[in-house]
Structures are given as C-alpha cells and as structure tokens.
C-alpha positions in Angstrom: -17.4 -15.9 11.0 -15.9 -12.5 10.1 -13.5 -12.3 7.3 -9.9 -11.4 8.3 -7.6 -8.9 6.6 -4.0 -8.2 7.4 -2.8 -4.7 6.7 0.9 -3.8 6.8 2.0 -0.2 7.6 -1.2 0.1 9.5 0.0 3.0 11.7 0.5 5.3 8.6 -2.1 7.5 7.0 -3.5 5.1 4.4 -3.0 2.1 6.6 -4.9 3.6 9.6 -7.8 4.7 7.3 -7.9 1.4 5.5 -8.2 -0.5 8.9 -11.2 1.7 9.7 -12.8 1.1 6.3 -12.5 -2.7 6.7 -13.7 -2.7 10.3 -16.8 -0.7 9.3 -17.5 -3.3 6.6 -17.4 -6.0 9.3 -14.0 -7.5 8.7 -11.6 -8.5 11.5 -8.4 -6.4 11.1 -4.9 -7.6 11.8 -2.5 -4.7 11.7 1.3 -4.8 11.4 3.7 -1.9 11.7 7.3 -1.5 12.8 6.9 2.2 13.9 4.1 2.2 16.5 4.2 0.3 19.8 0.4 0.4 20.2 -2.4 -0.6 18.0 -4.2 2.1 16.0 -8.0 2.3 16.3 -10.0 -0.3 14.4 -7.3 -2.9 14.7 -8.3 -6.2 16.4 -4.9 -7.8 16.6 -1.7 -5.7 16.4 1.7 -7.1 15.6 4.7 -4.8 16.1 7.3 -6.2 13.6 9.6 -5.4 10.7 8.0 -7.1 7.7 11.2 -7.1 5.6 12.8 -9.5 8.1 12.4 -13.2 7.1 11.9 -14.5 10.6 9.6 -11.7 11.6 7.4 -12.1 8.5 7.1 -15.9 9.1 6.2 -15.3 12.8 3.5 -12.8 11.8 1.6 -15.3 9.7 2.1 -18.1 12.3 0.4 -15.8 14.8 -2.4 -15.2 12.4 -2.9 -18.9 11.8 -2.9 -19.7 15.5 -5.0 -16.7 16.6 -7.4 -16.1 13.8 -7.5 -19.5 12.0 -7.9 -17.9 8.6 -6.8 -15.1 6.3 -9.0 -13.7 3.5 -7.1 -10.7 2.3 -3.5 -9.3 2.5 -3.0 -5.6 2.0 0.7 -4.8 1.4 0.7 -1.1 2.3 3.9 -0.5 4.2 6.4 1.8 2.4 9.1 4.3 2.9 10.2 7.1 0.7 13.6 8.7 0.0 13.4 12.2 -1.5 16.7 13.0 -3.1 18.5 12.7 -6.4 19.4 9.1 -7.3 23.2 10.0 -7.4 22.9 11.3 -3.9 21.0 8.2 -2.6 23.3 5.9 -0.7 23.3 2.2 -1.3 22.0 1.7 2.2 19.1 4.1 1.5 18.3 2.3 -1.8 18.4 -1.1 -0.1 16.2 0.2 2.7 13.5 1.4 0.2 13.6 -1.9 -1.7 13.4 -3.9 1.6 10.4 -2.0 2.9 8.5 -1.5 -0.3 9.3 -4.7 -2.3 11.1 -7.4 -0.3 8.4 -7.2 2.4 5.7 -8.0 -0.2 7.6 -11.0 -1.5 8.0 -12.3 2.0 4.4 -11.5 3.0 2.9 -13.3 0.0 5.2 -16.3 0.5 4.2 -16.7 4.2 0.5 -15.8 3.7 0.0 -18.2 0.8 -0.7 -21.3 3.0 -3.5 -19.4 4.7 -4.9 -17.7 1.6 -5.1 -20.8 -0.5 -7.4 -22.6 2.0 -10.6 -20.7 0.8 -9.1 -18.5 -1.8 -8.7 -14.8 -1.1 -7.2 -11.5 -2.3 -3.9 -9.7 -2.2 -3.9 -5.9 -2.7 -0.6 -4.2 -3.2 -0.4 -0.5 -2.6 1.8 0.9 -5.4 1.7 4.5 -6.5 1.2 6.8 -9.4 4.9 7.1 -9.4 4.9 3.6 -11.0 3.5 5.1 -14.2 4.4 8.9 -14.1 6.9 10.3 -11.8 9.0 13.4 -11.0 12.5 14.4 -9.9 14.3 13.3 -6.7 12.2 10.2 -5.9 13.8 7.6 -8.1 14.2 4.8 -5.5 10.6 5.0 -4.5 9.3 5.2 -8.1 11.5 2.1 -9.0 10.1 0.1 -6.1 6.5 1.0 -6.9 7.0 0.2 -10.6 8.4 -3.2 -9.6 5.4 -3.8 -7.3 3.0 -3.2 -10.2 4.9 -5.7 -12.3 4.9 -8.2 -9.4 1.2 -7.8 -9.1 0.6 -9.0 -12.6 3.0 -11.9 -12.2 1.4 -13.0 -9.0 -2.1 -12.8 -10.4 -1.1 -15.3 -13.0 0.7 -17.6 -10.6 -2.0 -17.6 -7.9 -5.1 -17.8 -10.1 -5.3 -21.6 -9.8 -5.5 -21.2 -6.0 -8.4 -18.8 -6.4 -6.3 -15.9 -5.0 -6.8 -12.6 -6.8 -4.0 -10.1 -6.9 -4.4 -6.4 -7.7 -2.8 -3.1 -7.0 -4.0 0.4 -6.0 -2.0 3.3 -7.3 -2.7 6.4 -5.1 -1.9 9.9 -6.2 -1.5 12.8 -3.9 -3.2 11.8 -0.6 -3.2 13.9 2.5 -0.7 11.8 4.6 2.5 12.4 6.6 4.5 10.8 3.8 3.0 13.3 1.3 3.8 16.2 3.6 7.4 15.0 4.0 7.9 14.6 0.3 6.8 18.2 -0.5 10.4 19.3 0.2 11.4 18.0 -3.2 10.6 21.3 -4.8 8.2 20.0 -7.5 5.5 22.4 -6.4 5.6 26.1 -5.5 4.9 27.3 -2.0 6.5 28.3 1.3 4.1 26.5 3.7 2.5 23.1 3.8 -0.9 24.7 3.0 0.5 26.5 -0.1 2.2 23.3 -1.2 -0.9 21.2 -0.8 -2.9 23.8 -2.7 -0.4 23.7 -5.5 -0.8 19.9 -5.7 -4.5 20.1 -5.6 -4.5 22.4 -8.6 -2.7 19.8 -10.7 -5.5 17.2 -10.3 -8.6 17.2 -12.5 -10.8 17.2 -9.4 -9.0 20.2 -7.9 -8.1 18.6 -4.6 -5.8 16.0 -3.0 -7.2 12.7 -1.8 -8.1 11.6 1.7 -6.7 8.3 3.1 -10.2 6.8 3.5 -10.8 7.2 -0.3 -7.8 4.9 -0.9 -9.1 2.5 1.8 -12.4 2.1 0.0 -10.6 1.3 -3.2 -8.6 -1.3 -1.4 -11.7 -2.8 0.2 -13.3 -3.0 -3.3 -10.4 -5.1 -4.6 -10.1 -7.2 -1.5 -13.8 -8.1 -1.2 -14.8 -11.1 -3.3 -18.4 -9.9 -3.4 -17.4 -6.6 -5.0 -14.6 -7.6 -7.4 -14.8 -11.3 -8.0 -13.7 -11.0 -11.7 -10.9 -8.6 -11.2 -7.3 -9.7 -11.0 -3.9 -8.5 -12.3 -5.1 -5.0 -12.4 -3.7 -1.6 -11.3 -6.4 0.8 -10.1 -5.3 4.4 -10.3 -6.8 6.6 -7.6 -5.4 10.1 -8.2 -8.2 12.6 -8.8 -7.4 12.5 -12.5 -3.9 13.8 -12.1 -2.4 11.3 -14.6 -5.2 11.8 -17.1 -4.0 15.3 -18.0 -1.0 15.9 -20.3 1.9 17.6 -18.5 2.3 20.0 -21.4 -1.2 21.5 -20.8 
C-alpha cells in the first residue's frame, strides 16, 4: 500500500512542487488549500478548506481517515506573509498571520495525531530562514516562523514515544509568488522583478535563488523514514548558503 502524505498550502509554489516530488516517489498525496477550488497536478485527494478553523481542520483528518485509512506524513506548509513595519501592522493582520502560519499547525498536529500514531510517521513544518535571520518590514511573518521552529523541537520531544518524528525545513529565497510579492519591501535594489531576483541571487553563496522542487526534495528527505529515520527535532536550512555569510562582508 502506498504511503500517504498530507500537504497544506498545496496550491502555492512550494506546496505544488512538493506534491509532485512525493508523487514521483510513489506516495499518495492529499492536498489542502483554501485558495484554489481545483486540485493542483499530482494531488490524489484535494480538500478545499481553511486549516486555521477548528471544525474544518477536524473534518480534513476525518476525511483522510475514512478515505485513505492511514497517514504517514504531515507537511505543514501553508503560510501567509505581511510585508510592512510592525507598527503599521493591524491587530487583524497580525492575528491572520498567526492563524495561518502557527495556529493551523497546532490544529493539524492535534487532529493528525490519532492517524500518525498507528504506525508512526513524520511531521515536517515549513518554517523560514526568517526564523534565524530576518530583515525589515516582515516582523509578523518572522515571529510566526521562529515560533514554528520552537514548536518543532517541543513536538519532537512530546511525540517521540509514539514513533512520530518532527522536523522543520527553513527555505531561503525560493522562486515563488510569495517571494515575488515580498520584494516590494525594499531590502534589495532593482526596478523590475528580474532585477530584484538577481539582487537576491547575488546575496547567496551559490549565486542563485532556489527552486520550489529543491525545497520539496528536502521535505521528502525528512518525511521518509527510509531516508531520515534517526532525525528528529531538527531545522534544516535550505537557502543556498545565504545565512552562512556574515552580513558585514
């Protein structure tokens, strides 16, 4: 029987690519998103829902239990980003970021737990390099991703006795719609998307931005028991070396 993964935010850049990576590896993919009405490619079962809503989150995993009969990995990927100074961020915007990026993970883990504990499994939280090194006008997002990294460590300890591994992936600059939208913050120089992307690329050790599938393959590594059976409570940075370089250089 094929292993089953549930990926949230599956219609986004990283989510869509991750679904394709898992499908290619022979997994059955359940995708969840609140923004797209139709399933992206590579998704076997699509659920259109808001994962930050208690009832919706519970219903998602009830459907997985009834329709798939098992769950081997949960990928908490869904996120939103507010790009403005903290003092200009409204309480509603702050709460929206925390609901999408953090509350949804709490709910997902809580409702996935009965399925994951049956045979053991893996949880992969998609955090961000903004959890460890950030910049101006993205404070709410950075705070949510830093909290997600801490939550990853706590869950790894709590769930180890159930043979559930919990890890995080911290993507750097990846060529996605979210990255393009965030370029308006003014942290890189350029007047077009191409110039701004080139400016970001020059700041990485590898001289380029990442592709969504590269993050997907890192997620697969942490989710797959045959590849990472002795890895839990860890945060894997996938940023082309951007955080390895001193900002003063």
